N, C-alpha and C positions, 0 to 999 in steps of 0.2 A: 209292487208288481207280483201277481200271483203266478207261481210257477207250476204248482201241482195241486190238485184238489183231492180231499179225502172225506169220506162219510163214515161216521161211527154210529153203531147201534149197540145197545146193551144186549148182553146174553140173557134171553128171557128164560130165567130159571126160578126156582122157589125163593131164593133169598132176595132177588130183585122184586118179585111180586109182594113179599112181606114189606119191603121198604116202601113201595108205592102205596100199599094199604095203610101203613102208618102215616104217610104224608097226607092222604085223603082224610083220615080220622082227625088229624090236627087241624086241617082246614075247616072241618065241620063244627069244631068247638067254637062257642061264642067268645068274642073278645072280652066281654064284660059279663059278670055274673051277679045276680042279686041274692042276698042272703036274708033270712028272717032272723031278727035279733030276739033273744029271750027277754032281755030287760032294756029299759031306756038308757041311753048314754047321758050321763049327767056332767061330764067334764067339758061341755061346750062353754066357750067364753061368750058372755053376753056383753053387748055394747054398754059403755059407761058414759053418762051424760057429761060428767065433770070429773076429771082425774084428781087424785089427791094432791099432786104437785101444783095443779092449777088452783085448787082451793087454798093451799098454803101461800102461793104467790099473791092471790087476791087479798088474803088476810094481812099479809105483810104490807102490801100497798095501802090498804085502808089505815093501818096503824101509822104509817109514815104520813099519810095525808098528802094534800097538794103541796108542792114546793113553793115556799114563800120567798119573795125577793128580799135578799139582805141588802144592807147598805153597800154602795159601790166601793168605798175604800176597803171594807172588810172582804169583799169578793176579790178585789185586786190583790190584796195581801195573800189570800188563799191561792190565787193563780200564780203569783210570783214565787211563792214557796214551792208550789208543784213544779214549776219550770226550773227551779234550782236543782231538782232531783233529776229530771229528764229534759231533753231539749225539745222533743216532739211528743204531742199528745193527740189522741183521738177525741172527738167531741163527747163521745159516750163516757170516756174516762174522766174528762173534766167535769161533766155533769155529776158523776158519782162522787168526785172529790169535793166539789163545792156545794152540792145539794141545792143547785139553783135551776130554775126553768131554762130550757134549751134556748128559747128566744132571747131571754135576758142575757144569758151567757154569751151568745153570738154577738149581741150588741157591744158588749165589753171587749170581746176578743177582736172585733173589727178595729177597735181603737188601738189596742196594744199588740196585736198579733198579726201574723201572715198565714194565710191558708195555702197549703200545698196541694193543688189538684192532681198533680202527676209527679212522676219521678220515684225515687226509692222510698220517699216518705209520703206516699200518696194518701190523701184524705186525712191529713194531720195538720195541727196548728203549731206554730212556733212563734216566739216573741220577735218583735221588730228589733232591728239592730240597736236602736237607742235605749231599749229596755233590757238588753242582755247584760247581765252582771258577770257571767262566766267569761265572756271575751275580754272585758275590762281587766279582770284579775290576771289573765294570761298576758295581756299587753304590759301591765305594771311589772310583772315578773321579768319580762324581756328587757324592759328599760333598766331594771336594777342590775342585770347581768352585763 
């Protein structure tokens, strides 16, 4: 609720006029200026068609060649030795450990392993209970005690 009304006007003197003149000059200045350069700038970065790390990766991949399927018992041995170290593995890690094609590795894993689609160990594989050696050892220790 408005109770009282007041109007204010500046005292028109020399200092006020100088202030207004400076404000008008600032508004007249362009926001952007163009400059003429004396020499060309050579520090621009040009696009690279293939970066060095891509070239190194391709070279490494060619040296390795395509992954050849090893015999199933040998792959099973590698998988069991890996699962002795850790209970859960990502498919990428298993491919790196066994050096086998993903499709072939998934075929074998479906036989001996269980895929965890959700939960704390999401997108990982673990051995089926009948293939787990670490649980049997714990049970034997419990029986002895």
